[in-house]
C-alpha positions as CSV (number, residue, x, y, z in Angstrom):
1,M,-4.2,-60.2,34.4
2,R,-6.3,-62.3,36.7
3,E,-7.6,-61.0,40.0
4,S,-6.2,-62.6,43.2
5,P,-8.7,-63.5,45.9
6,T,-6.1,-63.5,48.6
7,P,-3.2,-61.2,47.9
8,Q,0.0,-61.4,49.9
9,R,0.6,-58.4,52.2
10,D,4.4,-58.3,52.1
11,P,5.5,-56.3,49.1
12,G,8.7,-57.5,47.6
13,V,8.5,-61.2,48.7
14,C,8.7,-63.7,45.9
15,P,5.8,-66.1,46.0
16,R,8.0,-68.9,44.5
17,L,11.1,-68.5,46.7
18,G,9.4,-67.0,49.8
19,C,12.1,-64.4,50.3
20,T,12.6,-60.8,49.3
21,C,13.1,-60.2,45.6
22,L,15.1,-57.0,45.1
23,A,13.9,-56.7,41.5
24,L,10.2,-56.9,42.6
25,H,10.9,-54.4,45.4
26,R,12.5,-52.0,42.9
27,L,9.6,-52.3,40.4
28,A,7.0,-51.7,43.2
29,R,8.9,-48.6,44.5
30,C,9.3,-47.2,40.9
31,L,5.6,-47.7,40.2
32,E,4.6,-46.1,43.6
33,A,6.9,-43.1,42.8
34,A,5.3,-42.7,39.3
35,D,1.9,-42.8,41.0
36,R,2.8,-40.1,43.5
37,V,4.2,-37.8,40.7
38,S,1.4,-38.3,38.2
39,R,-1.7,-38.4,40.5
40,P,-1.9,-34.5,41.1
41,V,-1.7,-33.9,37.3
42,S,-3.7,-36.9,36.1
43,P,-5.9,-38.3,38.9
44,H,-7.5,-41.0,36.7
45,L,-4.3,-42.3,35.1
46,E,-4.1,-46.0,34.6
47,I,-1.1,-47.9,33.3
48,T,-0.7,-51.7,32.8
49,G,2.4,-53.5,31.6
50,R,4.9,-56.3,31.9
51,A,8.4,-56.4,33.2
52,H,11.1,-59.0,33.5
53,L,12.4,-59.4,37.0
54,D,16.0,-60.7,37.3
55,G,16.2,-60.9,41.1
56,C,17.3,-64.5,41.1
57,A,18.9,-67.1,38.8
58,Q,15.4,-68.2,37.6
59,G,14.0,-64.7,36.9
60,C,10.3,-64.3,36.1
61,S,7.9,-62.1,34.3
62,A,5.6,-59.7,36.1
63,E,2.4,-57.9,35.1
64,F,1.5,-54.7,36.8
65,R,-1.3,-52.2,37.1
66,L,-1.1,-48.7,38.4
67,S,-4.5,-47.1,38.9
68,P,-6.2,-44.6,41.2
69,R,-6.7,-47.6,43.5
70,G,-3.0,-48.1,43.8
71,V,-0.3,-50.4,42.5
72,R,-0.8,-54.2,41.9
73,I,1.8,-56.6,40.7
74,W,1.5,-60.3,39.7
75,C,4.5,-62.5,39.2
76,D,4.6,-65.4,36.7
77,G,0.8,-65.4,36.7
78,Q,0.7,-66.3,40.4
79,A,-1.0,-64.5,43.3
80,E,-0.8,-60.8,43.6
81,V,2.4,-59.8,45.4
82,V,1.9,-56.1,45.9
83,P,-1.7,-55.4,47.1
84,R,-3.8,-52.4,46.3
85,Q,-3.2,-49.4,48.6
86,D,-6.9,-49.4,49.5
87,A,-7.0,-53.1,50.3
């Protein structure tokens, strides 16, 4: 995953379409819930992975990282669409 110098600040907005992507929004909320549940038990937990988002006819792939710094998601190798919580 590549770092984005200027992440968007509106979680759930598709960088390609410019509108809300429900699939992206669901992924972000699920990762944030996993973070809340796991953090007290494993404060240094880090998870990275990929997901297919089917929020529109085109669909896209997303890469994500959950870490002590928060949740980050990149769609189709583009700019970060869900910024770190500490950003």
